[in-house]
C-alpha beads as a LAMMPS data file, in Angstrom:
LAMMPS data file: protein, C-alpha beads

131 atoms
130 bonds

1 atom types
1 bond types

-500.0 500.0 xlo xhi
-500.0 500.0 ylo yhi
-500.0 500.0 zlo zhi

Masses

1 110.0

Atoms # bond

1 1 1 5.955 -20.900 21.503
2 1 1 4.473 -20.476 17.947
3 1 1 5.241 -17.246 16.062
4 1 1 2.452 -16.083 13.528
5 1 1 3.830 -15.596 10.119
6 1 1 2.621 -13.561 7.134
7 1 1 1.671 -15.650 4.021
8 1 1 0.875 -14.628 0.428
9 1 1 -2.691 -15.010 1.533
10 1 1 -2.185 -12.364 4.085
11 1 1 -0.873 -9.972 1.569
12 1 1 -3.775 -10.696 -0.831
13 1 1 -6.271 -9.975 2.148
14 1 1 -4.081 -6.671 2.858
15 1 1 -4.550 -5.751 -0.666
16 1 1 -8.265 -6.507 -0.663
17 1 1 -8.501 -4.099 2.158
18 1 1 -6.824 -1.513 0.128
19 1 1 -9.266 -1.824 -2.727
20 1 1 -12.184 -1.569 -0.241
21 1 1 -10.676 1.597 1.306
22 1 1 -10.963 0.066 4.779
23 1 1 -8.419 1.657 7.003
24 1 1 -9.562 -0.478 10.240
25 1 1 -9.049 -3.557 8.290
26 1 1 -5.462 -2.309 6.773
27 1 1 -4.444 -1.513 10.369
28 1 1 -5.260 -4.868 11.665
29 1 1 -2.312 -6.340 9.582
30 1 1 0.152 -3.684 10.950
31 1 1 2.259 -3.904 13.887
32 1 1 2.155 -1.310 16.595
33 1 1 5.390 0.340 15.679
34 1 1 4.522 0.324 11.972
35 1 1 6.393 2.492 9.077
36 1 1 4.799 3.469 5.922
37 1 1 7.138 5.076 3.286
38 1 1 4.948 6.500 0.401
39 1 1 5.891 6.366 -3.241
40 1 1 6.121 10.157 -3.495
41 1 1 7.150 12.904 -1.197
42 1 1 9.869 15.287 -0.188
43 1 1 12.227 12.807 0.931
44 1 1 14.569 10.075 -0.536
45 1 1 11.985 7.471 0.908
46 1 1 9.047 9.494 -0.388
47 1 1 7.619 10.338 2.919
48 1 1 7.894 8.318 6.095
49 1 1 4.990 7.910 8.557
50 1 1 5.845 6.198 11.867
51 1 1 3.220 4.630 14.395
52 1 1 -0.438 3.514 13.950
53 1 1 -1.883 6.818 14.136
54 1 1 0.481 8.350 11.484
55 1 1 0.307 5.413 9.206
56 1 1 -3.726 5.253 9.308
57 1 1 -3.783 8.805 8.490
58 1 1 -1.408 8.377 5.628
59 1 1 -3.385 5.281 4.276
60 1 1 -6.495 7.118 4.373
61 1 1 -4.890 10.128 2.589
62 1 1 -4.411 7.650 -0.549
63 1 1 -8.083 8.110 -1.386
64 1 1 -8.242 11.839 -0.694
65 1 1 -6.741 12.594 -4.185
66 1 1 -8.090 9.555 -5.840
67 1 1 -11.267 8.580 -4.420
68 1 1 -11.705 5.422 -6.789
69 1 1 -8.165 4.148 -6.138
70 1 1 -7.519 0.492 -6.809
71 1 1 -4.647 -1.751 -6.668
72 1 1 -5.298 -4.473 -9.314
73 1 1 -3.583 -7.621 -10.796
74 1 1 -2.103 -8.289 -7.265
75 1 1 0.791 -10.975 -7.103
76 1 1 2.477 -11.627 -3.775
77 1 1 5.528 -13.114 -2.681
78 1 1 6.873 -13.852 0.919
79 1 1 10.135 -15.049 2.154
80 1 1 10.660 -15.295 5.774
81 1 1 10.422 -11.866 7.298
82 1 1 10.309 -10.153 3.911
83 1 1 7.506 -9.903 1.252
84 1 1 6.550 -8.119 -1.995
85 1 1 3.420 -7.332 -3.674
86 1 1 3.258 -6.375 -7.276
87 1 1 0.049 -4.513 -8.673
88 1 1 -1.246 -2.034 -11.205
89 1 1 -2.424 1.288 -9.483
90 1 1 -5.515 3.018 -11.029
91 1 1 -7.626 5.888 -10.268
92 1 1 -9.192 9.212 -11.504
93 1 1 -8.046 12.588 -10.561
94 1 1 -10.132 15.431 -9.865
95 1 1 -9.458 16.941 -13.294
96 1 1 -10.808 13.585 -14.857
97 1 1 -7.332 12.428 -15.909
98 1 1 -6.686 8.752 -15.059
99 1 1 -3.744 7.083 -13.350
100 1 1 -2.683 3.667 -14.410
101 1 1 0.727 2.595 -13.469
102 1 1 2.770 -0.534 -12.229
103 1 1 4.353 -0.779 -8.924
104 1 1 5.453 -2.852 -5.892
105 1 1 5.286 -2.786 -2.100
106 1 1 8.368 -4.144 -0.247
107 1 1 7.358 -5.403 3.212
108 1 1 9.359 -6.332 6.386
109 1 1 7.051 -8.421 8.910
110 1 1 7.651 -8.938 12.577
111 1 1 5.502 -11.277 14.824
112 1 1 3.148 -12.092 12.111
113 1 1 2.230 -8.356 11.354
114 1 1 3.586 -5.870 8.661
115 1 1 6.177 -3.725 10.437
116 1 1 7.250 -1.873 7.373
117 1 1 5.467 -0.997 3.990
118 1 1 7.561 0.720 1.441
119 1 1 5.814 1.810 -1.727
120 1 1 7.252 2.140 -5.181
121 1 1 5.390 2.923 -8.348
122 1 1 6.439 3.981 -11.922
123 1 1 6.256 7.739 -12.748
124 1 1 3.920 8.139 -15.762
125 1 1 1.926 11.006 -16.778
126 1 1 -1.834 10.834 -16.312
127 1 1 -3.745 9.344 -19.160
128 1 1 -6.534 11.436 -20.664
129 1 1 -9.953 11.506 -19.153
130 1 1 -12.684 9.060 -20.393
131 1 1 -15.244 10.745 -22.683

Bonds

1 1 1 2
2 1 2 3
3 1 3 4
4 1 4 5
5 1 5 6
6 1 6 7
7 1 7 8
8 1 8 9
9 1 9 10
10 1 10 11
11 1 11 12
12 1 12 13
13 1 13 14
14 1 14 15
15 1 15 16
16 1 16 17
17 1 17 18
18 1 18 19
19 1 19 20
20 1 20 21
21 1 21 22
22 1 22 23
23 1 23 24
24 1 24 25
25 1 25 26
26 1 26 27
27 1 27 28
28 1 28 29
29 1 29 30
30 1 30 31
31 1 31 32
32 1 32 33
33 1 33 34
34 1 34 35
35 1 35 36
36 1 36 37
37 1 37 38
38 1 38 39
39 1 39 40
40 1 40 41
41 1 41 42
42 1 42 43
43 1 43 44
44 1 44 45
45 1 45 46
46 1 46 47
47 1 47 48
48 1 48 49
49 1 49 50
50 1 50 51
51 1 51 52
52 1 52 53
53 1 53 54
54 1 54 55
55 1 55 56
56 1 56 57
57 1 57 58
58 1 58 59
59 1 59 60
60 1 60 61
61 1 61 62
62 1 62 63
63 1 63 64
64 1 64 65
65 1 65 66
66 1 66 67
67 1 67 68
68 1 68 69
69 1 69 70
70 1 70 71
71 1 71 72
72 1 72 73
73 1 73 74
74 1 74 75
75 1 75 76
76 1 76 77
77 1 77 78
78 1 78 79
79 1 79 80
80 1 80 81
81 1 81 82
82 1 82 83
83 1 83 84
84 1 84 85
85 1 85 86
86 1 86 87
87 1 87 88
88 1 88 89
89 1 89 90
90 1 90 91
91 1 91 92
92 1 92 93
93 1 93 94
94 1 94 95
95 1 95 96
96 1 96 97
97 1 97 98
98 1 98 99
99 1 99 100
100 1 100 101
101 1 101 102
102 1 102 103
103 1 103 104
104 1 104 105
105 1 105 106
106 1 106 107
107 1 107 108
108 1 108 109
109 1 109 110
110 1 110 111
111 1 111 112
112 1 112 113
113 1 113 114
114 1 114 115
115 1 115 116
116 1 116 117
117 1 117 118
118 1 118 119
119 1 119 120
120 1 120 121
121 1 121 122
122 1 122 123
123 1 123 124
124 1 124 125
125 1 125 126
126 1 126 127
127 1 127 128
128 1 128 129
129 1 129 130
130 1 130 131
């Protein structure tokens, strides 16, 4: 029996789906019992979303406040059932201020799918709006 594995190319494709704002494509990478822990939120882990429906809703929420959100300069690492993606997050807030901050996703894989996506990013004040 061959078990599917996640590779650096898998994580690059996952990142591309984020930049296309494609929830269906993103969810095709996730396990049925997936967990997403956000970079910010009320808990020590940010906010924890469990299961396909909750994770898909949380993923889509990323674009609600920053509709032009992008994860640029991606670099991906995989070691066994764990992986990391480094990126620079950019976007424009409703008031025109800009977000530009570095971050990482730490992943746990199961049966060739992403079981856990745990997001971390630097806290940085928004940059002035472009004029």
